C-alpha positions in Angstrom: -5.4 11.8 -65.5 -4.3 15.3 -64.4 -6.8 17.3 -62.2 -8.4 20.6 -63.2 -7.8 23.1 -60.3 -9.6 26.1 -59.3 -8.2 28.8 -56.8 -10.9 30.7 -55.1 -10.1 34.0 -53.7 -12.9 35.9 -52.0 -11.8 39.9 -52.4 -13.4 43.0 -50.6 -11.7 46.1 -51.0 -8.6 44.7 -52.1 -7.4 46.9 -54.8 -4.1 47.5 -53.6 -3.3 43.9 -53.4 -5.2 42.4 -56.6 -2.2 43.1 -58.9 0.5 41.3 -56.5 -2.3 38.4 -55.9 -3.1 37.3 -59.5 0.4 37.7 -60.7 1.7 35.2 -57.9 -1.4 32.9 -58.3 -1.2 32.9 -62.5 2.6 31.9 -61.8 1.8 29.4 -59.3 -0.7 27.7 -61.8 1.7 27.9 -64.8 4.5 25.8 -62.9 2.0 23.6 -61.6 0.7 23.2 -65.5 4.8 23.0 -66.6 5.0 20.0 -63.9 2.1 18.1 -65.4 0.4 18.4 -61.7 -2.7 20.0 -62.9 -4.8 20.5 -66.4 -4.2 23.4 -68.4 -7.7 24.9 -68.2 -7.3 25.4 -64.5 -8.7 28.6 -63.5 -8.4 31.5 -60.8 -11.6 32.9 -59.7 -12.0 36.4 -58.0 -14.6 36.7 -56.0 -15.7 40.8 -55.4 -18.1 40.9 -52.2 -19.6 43.9 -52.7 -16.2 46.0 -52.8 -16.6 50.0 -52.6 -13.3 50.5 -54.7 -11.7 49.3 -57.7 -11.8 45.8 -57.2 -14.2 44.4 -59.9 -12.6 47.0 -62.5 -9.3 45.5 -62.0 -10.8 42.1 -61.8 -12.6 42.1 -65.1 -9.4 43.8 -66.7 -7.3 40.8 -65.6 -10.1 38.3 -67.1 -9.9 40.3 -70.4 -6.2 39.7 -70.3 -6.0 36.3 -69.4 -8.8 33.1 -70.0 -7.8 31.6 -66.8 -9.3 34.2 -65.0 -12.5 34.1 -63.9 -14.9 36.8 -61.8 -17.9 36.9 -59.6 -19.4 40.3 -58.5 -21.9 40.5 -55.6 -24.5 42.8 -55.6 -23.4 44.3 -52.2 -21.5 43.1 -49.3 -22.8 39.6 -48.2 -19.3 38.8 -45.9 -16.8 36.3 -46.3 -18.1 33.3 -45.8 -20.6 33.9 -48.4 -18.1 34.9 -50.8 -16.3 31.7 -50.0 -19.8 30.1 -50.7 -20.4 31.8 -53.9 -17.0 30.5 -55.5 -16.9 27.1 -54.1 -20.7 26.3 -55.6 -20.2 28.4 -59.1 -16.8 26.9 -59.6 -17.5 22.7 -58.2 -18.5 21.6 -61.9 -15.6 23.2 -63.3 -13.0 21.5 -61.7 -11.9 18.5 -59.9 -10.8 20.3 -57.1 -10.7 23.7 -55.2 -8.3 25.5 -53.5 -9.5 28.7 -51.1 -7.0 31.2 -50.1 -7.6 35.0 -49.0 -6.3 38.1 -51.4 -4.0 39.2 -49.0 -1.5 36.0 -49.5 -1.0 35.7 -45.5 -1.4 32.0 -46.4 1.7 30.8 -48.0 0.4 29.8 -51.9 3.6 27.9 -52.6 2.1 24.8 -50.3 -0.8 24.4 -52.9 1.6 22.1 -55.0 2.0 20.1 -51.4 -2.0 20.2 -51.5 -2.3 18.6 -54.7 0.0 15.9 -53.9 -2.3 15.0 -50.9 -4.8 15.2 -53.0 -3.6 12.9 -55.7 -2.9 10.5 -52.3 -6.7 10.2 -51.9 -7.1 13.0 -49.7 -10.5 14.6 -50.3 -9.8 17.6 -48.1 -6.4 19.4 -47.3 -6.3 21.8 -44.5 -3.8 24.7 -45.0 -2.9 25.0 -41.3 -0.5 27.3 -39.6 3.0 25.8 -37.9 3.3 28.7 -35.4 1.7 32.0 -34.1 5.4 34.4 -34.0 3.8 36.5 -36.5 0.9 37.4 -34.1 0.6 40.0 -31.0 0.3 38.6 -28.1 -3.2 39.3 -27.6 -4.0 37.7 -31.0 -2.2 34.7 -30.3 -4.2 34.7 -27.1 -7.8 35.1 -28.3 -7.1 32.5 -30.9 -5.7 29.5 -28.8 -8.7 30.5 -26.7 -11.0 30.4 -29.7 -10.2 26.7 -30.6 -10.1 25.8 -26.7 -13.6 26.8 -26.4 -14.7 25.4 -29.9 -13.2 21.9 -29.0 -15.2 22.5 -25.7 -18.3 23.0 -27.1 -17.9 19.7 -29.1 -17.4 21.5 -32.1 -15.4 19.8 -35.0 -12.4 22.1 -36.0 -8.9 21.5 -37.3 -6.6 23.5 -34.4 -4.7 26.5 -36.4 -6.5 26.4 -39.7 -8.7 29.3 -41.2 -10.1 28.9 -44.9 -7.2 27.9 -46.5 -8.0 24.5 -47.7 -8.1 22.1 -51.0 -11.7 20.4 -51.5 -12.5 17.7 -54.4 -15.4 18.0 -56.3 -16.6 14.9 -54.5 -16.4 17.0 -50.9 -18.0 19.9 -52.9 -21.2 18.2 -54.1 -21.8 16.8 -50.5 -21.3 20.3 -48.9 -23.8 22.1 -51.5 -26.5 20.4 -49.6 -25.8 22.3 -46.7 -28.4 24.9 -47.1 -28.0 27.0 -43.7 -27.8 30.8 -43.7 -25.6 30.9 -41.0 -22.3 29.7 -42.3 -19.1 28.3 -40.3 -17.0 26.8 -42.9 -14.4 25.6 -40.3 -16.8 23.5 -38.9 -18.5 22.2 -42.0 -15.7 20.7 -43.6 -14.6 19.0 -40.8 -18.1 17.6 -40.3 -18.0 15.9 -43.8 -15.9 13.0 -42.7 -14.0 12.2 -45.8 -10.4 11.6 -45.8 -8.2 14.6 -45.2 -4.8 15.6 -44.4 -2.5 18.7 -43.4 0.0 20.7 -44.8 1.9 23.4 -42.6 3.1 26.6 -43.6 4.5 29.9 -42.0 1.9 32.9 -42.0 3.2 36.1 -43.5 2.2 39.7 -43.2 -0.4 41.1 -45.8 1.0 41.8 -49.3 -0.8 45.4 -49.3 -3.7 46.7 -47.9 -5.2 46.6 -44.7 -6.5 44.1 -42.5 -10.7 43.4 -43.2 -10.9 41.5 -40.1 -11.0 43.7 -37.3 -11.6 42.7 -33.4 -15.0 43.4 -33.5 -15.4 41.1 -37.0 -13.4 38.4 -35.3 -16.1 38.1 -32.1 -18.4 37.9 -34.3 -17.5 35.3 -36.5 -16.2 33.4 -33.2 -19.7 33.9 -31.8 -21.5 32.7 -35.0 -19.2 29.6 -35.1 -20.1 28.6 -31.7 -23.6 29.2 -32.0 -24.2 27.7 -35.3 -22.6 24.2 -34.5 -23.2 23.6 -30.8 -25.9 24.2 -28.3 -23.8 24.0 -25.2 -24.6 27.5 -24.5 -28.2 26.8 -24.1 -27.2 23.3 -21.8 -24.6 25.6 -19.6 -28.0 27.9 -18.9 -29.6 24.9 -17.4 -26.4 24.0 -15.5 -26.1 27.6 -14.3 -30.0 27.6 -13.4 -29.3 24.3 -10.9 -26.2 25.9 -9.5 -28.1 29.1 -8.6 -30.9 26.9 -7.0 -28.5 25.6 -4.6 -26.6 28.8 -4.0 -29.7 30.5 -3.5 -30.4 28.4 0.1 -27.2 29.6 0.9 -28.2 33.2 0.4 -31.4 32.5 2.3 -29.3 31.3 5.5 -27.0 34.4 5.2 -30.0 36.5 5.2 -31.7 35.2 7.9 -28.4 34.4 10.4 -28.9 37.9 11.7 -32.1 37.3 13.0 -31.3 33.7 14.8 -28.4 35.9 16.3 -30.4 38.7 17.6 -29.2 41.3 15.3 -31.3 43.8 12.9 -32.0 42.3 9.9 -29.2 44.2 6.9 -32.7 44.2 4.3 -30.9 46.4 1.9 -27.8 44.0 1.2 -29.9 41.0 1.3 -32.5 42.2 -0.8 -30.5 44.4 -3.5 -27.3 41.8 -4.5 -29.0 38.8 -5.3 -31.6 41.5 -7.5 -29.0 42.9 -9.3 -27.0 39.3 -9.6 -30.5 37.7 -11.0 -31.1 40.3 -12.9 -27.9 40.4 -15.0 -27.6 36.9 -15.1 -31.5 36.6 -16.5 -30.3 39.6 -18.9 -27.5 36.9 -20.3 -29.5 33.9 -20.1 -32.3 35.6 -22.3 -29.7 37.3 -24.9 -28.3 33.6 -25.7 -31.4 32.0 -26.2 -32.6 35.1 -28.3 -29.2 34.3 -30.2 -30.7 30.8 -31.4 -34.3 32.1 -31.7 -32.5 34.7 -34.2 -30.8 32.1 -36.2 -34.0 29.8 -36.5 -35.5 33.4 -37.7 -33.1 33.5 -40.2 -33.2 29.9 -41.5 -36.7 29.9 -41.8 -37.0 33.0 -43.9 -34.4 31.2 -46.2 -33.1 34.3 -48.0 -30.6 34.0 -50.5 -27.3 33.7 -49.2 -25.7 35.9 -51.9 -26.7 37.7 -54.8 -24.5 37.8 -58.0 -24.7 40.8 -60.0 -22.0 39.9 -62.7 -20.1 36.8 -63.9 -17.2 36.7 -66.0 
């Protein structure tokens, strides 16, 4: 039996890219149907994450011209992860497997066929993994590698060089739907589900059109959210840091009183001000980390909706 495939595409201000993206993905669906790899009722679902340009008007127009194109419009911008979430939850009962891919098509859509082959071999999750980062700047390459190594050190399960380009089966998504947390980090959730998985490898390309929606600030926020959503290691680090400073304080006491034993004048300013600034700064950092976790608890307790759908076509 041929599986029914859904391709979920989150969009935020992607009016320049949508024409190319929709054409590419519809041609892909058509070819897969001709090869008898997917059912004819397979769909392409665009999720408009509160775009401020003509993204939704384009999606509506595309949907009117092609019955295989569906659209979901948020009432405002809820973020990339929530856009993916909405697409997954709203199409999981209409398909046998779902592939998520960004609208910029930097991820090679042609490997979706390989993902389907892996799925038919019995894999419930298939990760799209970059085979190199030659197209990245030196800075982005370094920060990306540091991020994955840091996540590994924090005992967070992730797939190295994998973003949010993946195939997930209906069975996986039914289990995924039970995760009700507000602080989403999908790259950590899917590997933690534990189903049989496989990787497909591809070379990342330049955007087909438009500008990136993930500047450095958003990338840092995303990385920090991933760490604090899946690991308590930063809190444990505070504890061990406190122990280290506790023992170092004895050395500071010796250093402060050593001139007295030598018959010299006590340099009171240095011995007072240096520890004051050091411990004051350290306390602010520790309180900030604790506050981050407290803030996440606050968001979870409020249990506000993770997204609001204004319109669906």
